C-alpha positions in Angstrom: -222.1 -126.8 28.7 -222.8 -127.7 25.1 -225.2 -130.5 24.4 -227.4 -131.9 21.7 -231.0 -132.0 22.8 -234.7 -132.5 21.8 -236.4 -129.4 23.3 -240.2 -129.0 23.3 -239.7 -125.2 23.4 -238.7 -125.4 19.8 -241.9 -127.1 18.8 -243.9 -130.4 19.2 -242.6 -133.8 18.5 -244.5 -134.0 15.3 -243.5 -130.6 14.0 -239.7 -130.8 14.5 -236.8 -133.0 13.6 -233.1 -133.3 14.4 -231.2 -132.2 17.6 -230.6 -128.6 18.7 -227.1 -127.6 20.0 -227.8 -125.8 23.2 -226.3 -124.6 26.5 -227.6 -126.7 29.3 -226.6 -126.8 33.0 -223.5 -128.9 33.8 -224.4 -131.8 36.0 -223.3 -131.7 39.7 -223.1 -134.1 42.6 -225.1 -132.8 45.6 -225.6 -135.6 48.2 -227.3 -133.3 50.7 -230.1 -132.6 48.1 -230.1 -136.0 46.5 -228.7 -138.9 48.6 -228.5 -141.2 45.6 -225.7 -138.9 44.3 -223.4 -140.7 46.8 -223.1 -143.4 44.1 -223.1 -141.1 41.2 -220.2 -140.4 38.7 -219.7 -137.4 36.4 -217.9 -138.2 33.2 -216.3 -135.8 30.8 -217.3 -137.1 27.4 -214.6 -137.6 24.8 -216.5 -139.6 22.2 -220.2 -140.5 21.8 -221.5 -143.0 19.2 -224.5 -142.3 17.1 -226.9 -145.2 17.1 -229.9 -146.3 15.1 -232.0 -145.3 18.0 -230.7 -141.8 17.8 -231.6 -141.8 14.1 -235.1 -142.8 15.1 -235.3 -139.8 17.5 -233.8 -137.5 14.9 -236.6 -138.3 12.4 -239.2 -138.6 15.2 -239.9 -142.2 14.4 -239.1 -143.8 17.7 -239.2 -143.3 21.5 -241.8 -140.5 21.5 -243.7 -141.8 24.5 -240.6 -142.6 26.6 -239.0 -139.2 25.9 -242.2 -137.1 26.4 -243.4 -139.1 29.4 -240.0 -138.8 31.2 -239.8 -135.0 30.5 -243.3 -134.6 32.0 -242.3 -136.6 35.1 -239.1 -134.5 35.5 -241.0 -131.2 34.7 -238.4 -130.4 32.0 -238.7 -129.4 28.4 -235.4 -130.7 27.0 -233.8 -134.1 26.9 -230.0 -134.6 26.2 -229.8 -137.4 23.6 -227.2 -140.1 23.3 -226.3 -143.4 25.0 -223.0 -144.7 23.5 -220.2 -143.1 25.5 -216.5 -142.9 26.2 -214.9 -140.4 28.6 -213.0 -139.7 31.8 -214.3 -139.6 35.3 -214.0 -136.1 36.8 -216.1 -136.4 39.9 -217.5 -139.1 42.1 -220.0 -139.4 45.0 -218.7 -140.4 48.4 -219.6 -144.1 48.0 -219.0 -144.6 44.3 -215.3 -145.0 44.3 -215.0 -147.7 46.8 -218.2 -149.5 45.9 -217.5 -149.7 42.2 -213.7 -149.5 42.2 -213.6 -146.2 40.4 -211.5 -143.1 40.7 -211.0 -139.7 39.1 -209.1 -140.0 35.8 -210.4 -143.5 35.0 -211.4 -143.9 31.3 -214.8 -145.4 31.1 -217.7 -146.4 28.9 -221.2 -146.9 30.2 -224.0 -149.4 30.0 -227.0 -147.5 28.5 -229.7 -149.2 30.6 -229.9 -147.7 34.1 -231.2 -150.6 36.1 -233.0 -150.4 39.4 -231.2 -153.4 41.1 -234.4 -154.1 43.2 -237.0 -155.6 40.9 -237.7 -159.4 40.4 -235.5 -159.7 37.3 -232.6 -157.7 38.9 -232.6 -159.9 42.0 -232.5 -163.0 39.7 -229.5 -161.5 37.9 -231.5 -160.8 34.7 -230.7 -157.1 34.9 -230.8 -156.6 31.1 -234.6 -157.0 31.4 -235.0 -154.8 34.5 -238.7 -153.8 35.1 -237.8 -150.3 36.0 -234.9 -149.6 33.7 -234.2 -146.1 32.4 -232.3 -145.5 29.1 -229.7 -142.9 28.7 -230.7 -140.3 26.1 -234.3 -141.4 26.2 -235.8 -141.6 29.7 -232.9 -139.8 31.4 -230.3 -137.3 30.0 -227.6 -138.9 27.9 -224.1 -138.4 26.6 -224.3 -136.0 23.7 -222.9 -133.4 26.0 -219.6 -132.2 27.4 -220.4 -133.9 30.8 -223.0 -136.4 32.0 -223.9 -138.0 35.3 -224.7 -141.7 35.8 -224.9 -144.1 38.7 -221.6 -145.9 39.3 -223.1 -149.4 38.7 -223.4 -148.8 35.0 -219.8 -147.6 34.5 -217.3 -149.9 32.8 -213.6 -149.1 32.9 -211.6 -149.1 29.7 -207.9 -149.8 29.3 -206.8 -147.2 26.7 -203.5 -149.0 26.3 -205.5 -151.9 24.7 -208.6 -150.2 23.4 -208.3 -146.9 21.5 -210.6 -144.1 22.7 -212.7 -144.0 19.5 -213.4 -147.8 19.8 -214.2 -147.1 23.4 -217.1 -145.1 22.2 -218.7 -148.0 20.4 -218.4 -150.7 23.1 -222.1 -150.4 23.9 -223.4 -151.3 20.5 -220.6 -153.8 19.9 -221.9 -155.4 23.1 -225.3 -155.8 21.4 -223.7 -157.9 18.8 -221.9 -159.9 21.4 -225.1 -160.6 23.3 -226.9 -161.6 20.1 -224.1 -164.0 19.1 -224.0 -165.6 22.6 -227.5 -166.9 22.5 -226.5 -170.1 20.8 -223.1 -171.7 19.9 -221.8 -170.5 16.5 -218.7 -172.6 16.1 -218.9 -174.5 12.8 -222.3 -173.0 12.0 -223.6 -171.4 8.8 -225.4 -168.2 9.8 -227.4 -165.4 8.0 -227.5 -161.8 9.2 -230.5 -159.9 8.0 -229.5 -156.2 8.2 -225.9 -155.0 8.0 -226.2 -151.8 9.8 -223.5 -151.0 12.4 -224.6 -153.8 14.8 -225.0 -156.2 12.0 -221.5 -155.3 10.8 -220.2 -155.8 14.3 -221.9 -159.2 14.4 -220.0 -160.4 11.3 -216.8 -159.8 13.3 -218.1 -161.3 16.5 -219.5 -164.4 14.8 -216.3 -165.0 12.9 -214.4 -164.6 16.2 -216.7 -167.2 17.8 -216.0 -169.7 15.0 -218.9 -169.3 12.5 -218.1 -171.3 9.4 -220.0 -169.4 6.8 -221.7 -166.0 7.1 -224.4 -164.7 4.7 -225.4 -161.1 4.9 -228.6 -159.6 3.5 -228.6 -155.8 3.1 -230.0 -153.3 0.5 -227.5 -150.5 1.2 -224.5 -150.7 -1.1 -222.2 -148.9 1.4 -222.9 -151.5 4.1 -222.6 -154.3 1.5 -219.1 -153.1 0.6 -218.1 -152.8 4.2 -219.3 -156.3 4.9 -217.2 -157.7 2.0 -214.1 -155.8 3.3 -214.8 -157.4 6.8 -214.6 -160.8 5.2 -218.3 -161.9 5.0 -218.7 -165.0 2.8 -221.8 -163.9 0.8 -223.6 -160.6 0.6 -227.1 -160.7 -0.9 -229.0 -157.6 -1.9 -232.7 -157.1 -1.7 -234.5 -156.8 -5.1 -237.3 -154.2 -5.5 -240.5 -155.6 -4.0 -243.5 -156.3 -6.0 -246.1 -153.8 -4.7 -248.8 -156.5 -5.1 -247.0 -158.5 -2.4 -248.0 -157.6 1.2 -245.3 -155.6 3.1 -244.9 -158.4 5.7 -244.4 -161.1 3.2 -241.0 -162.9 2.8 -238.8 -162.2 -0.2 -238.9 -165.5 -2.0 -235.8 -164.7 -4.1 -233.7 -164.1 -1.0 -235.0 -167.2 0.7 -234.3 -169.3 -2.5 -230.8 -167.9 -2.8 -230.0 -168.8 0.8 -231.4 -172.3 0.2 -229.1 -172.7 -2.8 -226.1 -171.5 -0.8 -226.9 -174.1 1.9 -227.6 -177.1 -0.2 -231.3 -176.8 0.3 -231.1 -176.9 4.1 -231.2 -173.3 5.2 -228.9 -171.7 7.8 -228.2 -173.0 11.2 -228.8 -169.6 12.8 -230.5 -166.5 11.4 -230.1 -163.1 13.0 -232.8 -160.6 12.3 -231.2 -157.2 12.9 -233.3 -154.7 11.0 -236.7 -154.8 12.6 -238.8 -155.1 9.5 -241.7 -157.6 9.4 -240.7 -159.0 6.0 -237.1 -159.4 7.3 -238.3 -161.4 10.2 -240.3 -163.7 7.9 -237.2 -164.0 5.7 -235.2 -165.2 8.7 -237.9 -167.7 9.6 -238.1 -169.1 6.1 -234.3 -169.2 5.6 -233.5 -171.3 8.8 -233.2 -175.0 8.6 -235.4 -177.4 10.6 -234.4 -177.3 14.2 -232.5 -174.1 13.7 -232.2 -170.9 15.8 -233.6 -167.4 15.0 -232.2 -164.4 16.9 -234.7 -161.5 17.0 -232.9 -158.3 17.7 -234.3 -155.6 15.3 -237.0 -153.4 17.0 -240.1 -151.8 15.5 -243.3 -150.8 17.3 -246.6 -152.3 16.4 -247.9 -155.7 15.3 -246.0 -158.2 13.2 -247.6 -160.8 11.0 -246.1 -164.3 11.3 -246.2 -165.8 7.9 -247.3 -169.5 7.7 -247.5 -170.3 11.4 -247.8 -174.0 10.6 -244.4 -174.0 8.9 -242.9 -172.2 11.9 -244.1 -174.9 14.3 -243.4 -177.9 12.1 -239.8 -176.9 11.4 -239.2 -176.8 15.1 -237.5 -173.4 15.2 -236.3 -171.7 18.4 -236.6 -167.9 18.5 -234.6 -165.9 21.0 -235.5 -162.3 21.7 -232.4 -160.2 22.5 -232.3 -156.8 24.1 -229.3 -154.8 25.3 -226.4 -156.6 27.0 -226.2 -159.0 29.9 -224.4 -157.4 32.9 -221.6 -158.0 33.4 -221.1 -161.0 31.2 -221.6 -159.3 27.9 -219.2 -156.5 28.8 -216.5 -158.9 29.9 -216.7 -160.7 26.6 -216.7 -157.4 24.7 -213.6 -156.3 26.5 -211.8 -159.6 25.8 -212.7 -159.5 22.1 -211.6 -155.9 21.7 -208.4 -156.3 23.6 -207.2 -159.3 21.7 -205.2 -158.1 18.7 -205.0 -161.6 17.2 -208.7 -161.5 16.1 -208.2 -158.1 14.4 -211.7 -157.1 15.5 -210.7 -153.7 16.9 -208.5 -153.1 13.8 -211.3 -153.8 11.4 -213.8 -151.6 13.3 -211.3 -148.7 13.1 -210.0 -149.2 9.6 -213.3 -150.3 7.9 -216.4 -149.4 9.9 -215.1 -146.1 11.2 -212.8 -145.6 8.2 -209.9 -144.5 10.4 -211.9 -141.5 11.5 -212.0 -140.0 8.0 -215.3 -138.0 7.8 -216.8 -140.3 10.5 -215.9 -138.2 13.5 -217.7 -134.9 14.0 -216.3 -132.4 16.6 -219.3 -130.9 18.4 -218.0 -127.4 17.7 -218.6 -128.1 14.0 -222.1 -129.5 14.5 -224.9 -128.2 12.5 -228.1 -130.1 11.6 -227.2 -130.2 7.9 -223.6 -131.6 8.6 -224.9 -134.2 11.0 -227.7 -135.3 8.7 -225.2 -135.6 5.8 -222.8 -137.8 7.8 -225.6 -140.0 9.1 -226.8 -140.6 5.5 -223.3 -141.3 4.3 -221.8 -143.5 6.9 -223.2 -146.5 8.8 -221.4 -145.4 12.0 -220.3 -141.9 13.1 -218.9 -140.5 16.4 -219.3 -137.1 18.0 -216.2 -135.7 19.6 -216.4 -133.4 22.6 
């Protein structure tokens, strides 16, 4: 079958970039050889979303240790990339159907974190922070392929009479926004979203759906700014060029001042840091009112500098670290929001973020590195079609 892979045979991590389109073995279920296959499911992929994590792998800026370490353990050279999926079940292990209420022909999406179900966190119901989790497309083979195999417990059925297939392919990242928005009540609140990439754009829709009163977005990319405005964001602030004399971790005083002016000097009730930059995190801290909430979602490796620790403490801020989606709570909320036509969330994702599929959907048969790179640079969110 055709798949997009990182393959060490083509060169080292440092000396390569992008994904290779390759022929790889089609996954099978063999319970005699592998007893855990009894709970496995094989999915024929229809759509796969391209995530910021995939961009990080493309440019070799993220997940090096996880990918190379997992390939060493599996004694393989190639990893199939991708973790945002929508497709159709074509085969099940002997126990998967009854245990997880699944059958051939079901349309499904998948949670991207493959949890162990046995660690301390899993037994507490905190499966989104499983100690032994594996991640599709990073530490196990993912969904940028014609078929992929997953354990039944991460499969989520999708009603295609209520959720269009293309939107089915972005349920996983939309769920990130749902999880972030659910950390603190948003009804009647003024919020700021630092970083309007795909998940930040999804968050504008979720936050409005959950009753946020005013939404301020901070984003340097003009394309994302324009999308946010079309989605109904109240204010969209750009980032002015940084003075090179100012340390990279330092807050942007003009942005903080602008937010203070928009909030009558108070600051926002809730700040969402969605970009993963140190300066952005400090912008979020300095833009939040006394007693407010900061949601830390953006990811970057390495140390961060917390600017003015005294101010952070004295203002009584609460910081929530958010990863993935809570299971199954986040998926239930995601389904409810997407299936409800009254909130126009699904309509806005299709019409605005995915631009009704115009130039944002790439059939895998048309894949080349150059075409894929061009689409990633041009659009905040794209889909692969298999």
